[in-house]
C-alpha positions as CSV (number, residue, x, y, z in Angstrom):
1,X,15.5,6.2,-35.6
2,X,14.2,4.8,-38.7
3,X,10.6,3.6,-38.9
4,X,10.4,0.0,-39.3
5,X,8.2,-1.6,-42.3
6,X,6.6,-4.3,-40.1
7,X,6.6,-5.1,-36.3
8,X,5.8,-8.3,-34.8
9,X,2.9,-8.9,-32.7
10,X,4.9,-8.4,-29.1
11,X,6.6,-5.2,-30.8
12,X,2.8,-3.9,-31.1
13,X,2.0,-4.8,-28.0
14,X,4.7,-2.8,-26.4
15,X,4.5,0.2,-28.8
16,X,0.8,0.8,-28.3
17,X,0.2,-0.3,-24.8
18,X,-2.6,-2.6,-26.2
19,X,-3.1,-6.4,-25.1
20,X,-2.0,-9.2,-27.1
21,X,-5.7,-10.3,-27.3
22,X,-6.6,-6.7,-28.5
23,X,-4.4,-6.8,-31.4
24,X,-5.4,-10.4,-32.1
25,X,-9.3,-9.4,-32.0
26,X,-8.5,-6.3,-34.2
27,X,-6.8,-8.9,-36.8
28,X,-9.8,-11.2,-36.5
29,X,-12.3,-8.4,-37.3
30,X,-10.2,-7.3,-40.1
31,X,-9.7,-3.9,-38.6
32,X,-5.9,-4.5,-38.7
33,X,-3.9,-6.2,-41.6
34,X,-1.0,-8.7,-40.7
35,X,1.4,-11.0,-42.8
36,X,2.8,-14.3,-42.2
37,X,6.4,-15.0,-42.6
38,X,7.2,-18.7,-41.6
39,X,5.8,-18.7,-38.6
40,X,6.0,-15.0,-37.7
41,X,3.1,-12.7,-37.9
42,X,4.0,-9.5,-39.1
43,X,1.9,-6.2,-39.0
44,X,2.9,-3.3,-41.3
45,X,3.8,0.0,-39.3
46,X,1.7,2.1,-41.4
47,X,-1.0,-0.3,-40.9
48,X,-0.7,-0.3,-37.3
49,X,-0.6,3.9,-37.4
50,X,-3.9,3.8,-39.6
51,X,-5.8,1.2,-37.2
52,X,-4.9,3.6,-34.2
53,X,-5.9,6.6,-35.9
54,X,-9.4,5.1,-36.9
55,X,-10.2,4.5,-33.1
56,X,-12.7,7.0,-31.4
57,X,-11.0,9.8,-29.7
58,X,-11.2,9.8,-25.7
59,X,-13.6,12.3,-24.4
60,X,-13.9,13.3,-20.9
61,X,-17.6,12.9,-19.5
62,X,-18.5,14.7,-16.3
C-alpha cells in the first residue's frame, strides 16, 4: 500500500487512535499542522508521523 500524502481528520483519528478533540487541540496549539482544501481539513501524513514521534514515550511506573 502506498503512503498517502495527506489524510483527513477522521482518517487521522482512525489511524492514531487519538480522539477527534485531541487532534484539534494539537492543531490549535500548533503542535500539528493542517491545510484547508475547500471545506476539508487535511493533515500531511509526514506531519502526523512527526507529531506522534514528538510525544513522550510511555514509561511504566511501579
